[in-house]
C-alpha positions, -999 to 999 in steps of 0.1 A, spaced: 442 -2 -200 461 2 -235 446 -15 -266 475 -43 -265 467 -46 -230 431 -52 -238 437 -76 -268 459 -94 -244 431 -97 -218 407 -108 -245 427 -135 -255 438 -148 -220 401 -150 -213 395 -172 -242 425 -195 -236 412 -198 -198 378 -211 -213 395 -236 -225 418 -250 -200 413 -280 -180 403 -274 -150 372 -296 -141 368 -311 -105 361 -347 -103 344 -365 -74 363 -384 -50 375 -415 -56 361 -448 -39 377 -455 -9 376 -487 10 358 -482 41 377 -512 60 402 -498 84 435 -487 72 453 -514 80 432 -536 63 435 -522 27 454 -538 1 446 -516 -26 466 -530 -61 445 -518 -84 455 -480 -83 433 -458 -111 447 -459 -148 480 -438 -154 477 -402 -156 478 -386 -189 510 -361 -189 502 -333 -216 530 -330 -241 540 -296 -260 521 -307 -295 487 -305 -270 490 -269 -268 497 -260 -306 491 -240 -329 472 -219 -305 494 -219 -273 476 -203 -247 495 -214 -220 525 -189 -239 503 -163 -237 493 -168 -199 526 -168 -191 537 -138 -210 504 -122 -193 522 -131 -155 554 -123 -167 569 -160 -159 600 -168 -170 610 -193 -197 610 -232 -183 643 -238 -199 661 -215 -174 648 -224 -144 669 -237 -121 665 -268 -101 663 -267 -65 653 -296 -49 632 -296 -15 638 -325 9 605 -336 22 580 -311 37 561 -278 37 558 -244 24 541 -215 41 530 -182 29 517 -153 47 477 -149 40 461 -120 30 426 -135 42 403 -106 64 407 -123 97 410 -108 132 448 -96 142 441 -99 179 474 -112 193 477 -148 207 481 -153 245 496 -181 258 509 -195 292 536 -212 272 571 -191 274 575 -191 234 599 -162 223 604 -147 190 638 -143 175 649 -116 151 667 -131 119 700 -109 114 709 -124 85 679 -122 64 679 -93 44 646 -96 28 616 -89 55 583 -107 46 563 -88 70 547 -64 40 523 -65 10 515 -42 -15 486 -30 -35 478 -12 -62 447 14 -62 437 45 -81 442 69 -51 465 78 -18 458 56 10 472 48 44 457 17 48 443 -16 30 415 -42 35 428 -79 32 423 -83 -2 454 -82 -29 431 -75 -63 443 -46 -83 414 -21 -85 411 -10 -125 391 20 -138 394 40 -171 428 51 -187 425 85 -177 427 76 -138 454 93 -117 488 75 -111 488 46 -91 501 44 -52 519 15 -37 510 11 1 527 -13 21 515 -18 55 523 -52 79 501 -84 77 476 -96 101 493 -117 125 528 -110 114 554 -110 137 570 -76 142 602 -66 132 615 -96 108 608 -116 142 602 -154 141 598 -188 160 616 -220 152 595 -255 142 600 -288 129 585 -308 102 584 -350 107 571 -379 92 575 -417 99 611 -413 89 613 -398 122 603 -430 140 595 -428 174 597 -392 189 596 -387 224 572 -352 221 577 -342 257 615 -340 251 610 -323 222 589 -295 239 613 -292 269 641 -285 248 632 -252 242 642 -254 206 607 -259 186 579 -239 193 556 -258 167 556 -289 146 541 -299 109 534 -336 106 530 -353 75 494 -371 76 500 -391 44 505 -388 6 485 -394 -30 449 -396 -35 439 -423 -15 429 -419 23 447 -457 30 478 -441 18 482 -424 57 513 -419 73 521 -449 96 534 -422 125 506 -393 119 480 -406 146 509 -411 175 526 -376 163 494 -357 163 484 -369 194 518 -366 215 527 -335 202 500 -318 212 497 -338 244 531 -320 250 517 -284 242 529 -279 209 513 -259 184 505 -283 149 498 -280 112 500 -313 89 512 -314 52 501 -336 25 525 -353 -3 512 -348 -38 517 -372 -68 491 -357 -87 496 -356 -122 465 -334 -136 436 -310 -117 413 -339 -111 442 -361 -91 446 -336 -71 412 -328 -65 412 -364 -55 444 -357 -32 423 -329 -11 396 -355 -8 419 -380 9 434 -358 31 402 -345 39 392 -379 54 426 -386 71 425 -353 90 390 -352 102 383 -354 137 417 -335 145 422 -297 151 452 -278 142 461 -239 147 488 -240 118 479 -247 82 473 -278 61 499 -279 35 497 -290 0 534 -307 -6 540 -300 -42 576 -311 -50 569 -343 -72 596 -340 -99 575 -361 -127 550 -331 -125 572 -304 -122 590 -310 -147 564 -322 -174 531 -301 -166 526 -264 -178 527 -241 -157 491 -233 -159 484 -264 -145 505 -270 -117 492 -237 -109 454 -250 -114 465 -280 -93 477 -259 -62 445 -237 -62 421 -270 -65 437 -287 -34 438 -256 -12 401 -244 -23 389 -282 -16 403 -279 20 391 -242 22 356 -254 12 356 -280 43 366 -248 66 404 -259 68 435 -231 64 452 -244 37 488 -239 24 515 -249 1 548 -263 3 574 -266 -22 612 -255 -36 619 -218 -39 629 -221 -78 601 -246 -85 577 -216 -69 596 -190 -83 597 -204 -119 569 -226 -123 539 -215 -104 521 -183 -111 525 -156 -85 490 -149 -84 481 -184 -73 507 -181 -46 496 -145 -32 460 -166 -23 478 -189 4 501 -195 31 535 -203 13 557 -228 32 593 -223 9 623 -247 12 657 -238 3 688 -253 20 727 -239 29 719 -204 22 718 -172 48 689 -159 28 665 -171 0 681 -173 -31 655 -180 -58 621 -172 -44 612 -137 -39 574 -138 -29 560 -135 1 560 -164 26 553 -175 60 573 -203 70 611 -211 55 624 -245 54 660 -239 58 680 -268 67 672 -307 66 694 -318 93 685 -305 124 693 -326 155 665 -317 182 665 -335 218 636 -361 217 645 -375 178 673 -397 172 680 -389 138 677 -356 115 649 -336 111 638 -305 89 640 -271 107 619 -244 99 616 -201 106 581 -191 110 575 -155 104 533 -154 110 515 -159 143 493 -186 126 473 -197 158 463 -161 163 451 -158 128 437 -191 124 423 -198 161 411 -236 153 414 -252 123 388 -262 112 368 -234 130 348 -253 157 371 -278 161 392 -282 199 429 -288 205 433 -312 228 443 -298 261 480 -301 272 489 -330 291 519 -325 311 546 -358 316 561 -357 351 583 -382 370 576 -369 403 558 -392 430 530 -386 442 502 -399 470 468 -389 452 475 -401 414 499 -421 391 525 -396 371 504 -386 336 526 -400 309 522 -398 268 542 -430 258 518 -448 240 533 -453 201 523 -471 168 527 -508 172 561 -515 160 571 -547 139 611 -556 141 626 -578 115 655 -598 106 666 -605 73 676 -644 68 699 -650 36 699 -683 25 731 -700 14 727 -731 -11 757 -747 2 742 -745 37 710 -750 59 699 -722 80 694 -731 115 666 -717 124 670 -723 162 696 -694 164 668 -667 150 659 -644 182 625 -641 188 625 -620 215 645 -594 194 627 -598 161 589 -602 155 593 -615 117 620 -629 90 624 -620 54 640 -652 38 664 -640 10 668 -661 -20 686 -657 -53 681 -679 -82 704 -705 -73 679 -707 -39 647 -710 -50 646 -750 -45 652 -738 -8 623 -714 -2 597 -738 6 615 -760 33 627 -724 50 592 -712 54 582 -747 70 609 -747 91 602 -711 104 565 -720 108 574 -749 128 591 -722 156 563 -699 154 581 -673 132 559 -652 107 581 -643 73 578 -631 42 602 -635 9 627 -612 -8 639 -624 -43 667 -610 -52 666 -595 -91 695 -603 -108 673 -606 -144 674 -581 -170 642 -592 -191 609 -599 -185 610 -631 -200 634 -642 -174 620 -630 -146 586 -642 -152 607 -677 -160 621 -673 -123 586 -660 -109 569 -695 -120 596 -716 -104 592 -693 -70 555 -700 -76 559 -738 -70 577 -734 -39 547 -714 -23 523 -736 -34 504 -750 -2 520 -727 19 517 -692 38 537 -662 42 523 -636 68 548 -611 54 550 -596 18 569 -611 -15 596 -585 -23 612 -585 -56 645 -571 -40 674 -547 -59 694 -551 -31 728 -538 -42 737 -509 -28 738 -491 -65 711 -468 -73 721 -466 -109 718 -500 -112 751 -506 -130 756 -538 -113 727 -552 -126 729 -543 -162 698 -525 -166 690 -501 -195 667 -469 -187 629 -479 -178 639 -519 -178 638 -519 -137 602 -507 -138 593 -535 -169 609 -561 -151 594 -556 -115 559 -549 -131 562 -585 -148 572 -602 -115 545 -581 -92 514 -583 -115 522 -623 -119 520 -628 -79 494 -600 -78 470 -622 -101 478 -652 -79 466 -633 -47 501 -627 -31 509 -594 -13 540 -582 -34 561 -551 -32 594 -537 -45 626 -538 -21 648 -507 -34 676 -480 -19 659 -448 -12 676 -427 -43 666 -460 -68 630 -455 -54 629 -416 -64 644 -417 -97 644 -456 -114 610 -467 -110 576 -455 -125 553 -432 -104 525 -458 -116 544 -486 -105 553 -480 -67 518 -468 -61 506 -499 -71 522 -524 -49 539 -523 -14 576 -506 -8 604 -512 14 629 -486 11 663 -489 21 684 -462 36 720 -461 42 728 -432 59 709 -400 79 703 -382 49 666 -368 42 646 -393 20 644 -384 -16 613 -412 -23 586 -392 1 555 -421 -6 543 -448 17 565 -478 31 555 -511 45 589 -519 56 621 -494 60 656 -504 64 674 -477 84 713 -486 92 717 -458 119 693 -478 144 690 -512 156 669 -537 150 670 -515 116 643 -532 100 609 -522 111 575 -521 101 544 -505 115 518 -526 95 501 -558 113 505 -577 78 493 -610 94 460 -591 100 463 -578 62 468 -614 51 437 -627 69 412 -599 61 420 -600 22 428 -638 20 462 -634 3 492 -650 7 475 -685 11 454 -676 38 418 -679 34 400 -652 31 379 -642 67 340 -646 70 325 -610 74 313 -610 113 279 -595 96 276 -628 77 
């Protein structure tokens, strides 16, 4: 090694010693069932390091230079939709080819010019094989010239062949997994388990999707969406993910969905890379096969390649016949967010997989057991009833009842056979009508909540209106949350007159006021507004109602209590038993249930 290289290594070593990479213990997680948890006291706001904190000795610039990273100012922006990224692994695992009874065939991707079937190793002598390790072997400066050896990775499909997969979450709603399997279009599925650093942030369809996909005979992996802003929070997210997936077994990796724009645009490359390493290492320590998902440009320009080389990578790039930004090795490519598959009534992400993960992984975690395939049939039999796999999560359908100051709503018109609950929508001039409409709905046995349309741009103004609403709720109960609604179809809030960050301030004032009065509160807004107009800290504290006007992939990837999807009817759905939440926690005017143990 040259003298300059030795000096650089020494400086790097010193810098790495001061890099914040501490592990923290798991945050306290409520022992109650997920449906009961109302966590409106998320931990303190994350600290985002700024450039001044890295001066005058900018160790991260040195680290970047050492690994030949390109300056962030030149990084293109390529937004991934909302799921996983797979990189071929180099772990020393058996390369026995998987044998199954199913008719899964591989196809050759003729449009791809870059094959992902090789890895390289630098050694000090000519070789014809290599171990699974990719670490470079370094000797003295007088060592003979190095030789690059290329081999096929363990478990790799030959000659650039691939299989097809999808990734799904609550946004695909109810899926007919047997129809998905029978379509012949899907060989595997990656299912969203949840998001963030708390185990109650589980995807509401995770359990249903896991059980039914595996019962249909599909190979399955999962992903966990990250909102972390530090290495410590990445560790908490790993622990939350572990709690949610405990008891399940997979034969595809557990992916860290790493696309949160606030982190990618504000944290150093070193911190981002350390967060990925922390999450994946934590999963590995518990016996899981872990990988990472993200956009091609983020992986190429913001994450250290030596970190990505450690894990299966799942990369997202759309509308291109070949990967444009990312040049590294990867096991899966999410190439489209607008696939149409039998059994799914909306768009779904499509993926190519180049690695035979089941043959590499076996069962994830080791010692687990993949459920046996349950075949759905409609044939009649004289010995037993047909086997079906139609159980789904409980779905509650809702209807918005808009108040009108000039007329009284006729609650006898409410269709109780179609709708399970009503959301009473009021503006400032209709506040005085809220109480009597709650009473009228309850008289007919209709559960209800409130949407208050926000048209106020000042904190003082929204506080005054909150006090007026509170007077209407006194002595009454609500079975569903109280939402502050940003309901105009305008994600930039131009119709509201909000300046930058004012929407967050106003929403925080409204929600905190009612939270202090023991109401289950939330924010209702369009998908794009949730993504770009509110702070992460605010959205992580309160319930979310997401409104989508089209079939485009969701920009906001967090958990939602209620969703409005105009591509289906009824278009307002919830998978949460809110009445149970209110009773168990003593919220929205309901007395707190006494513990059965008392």
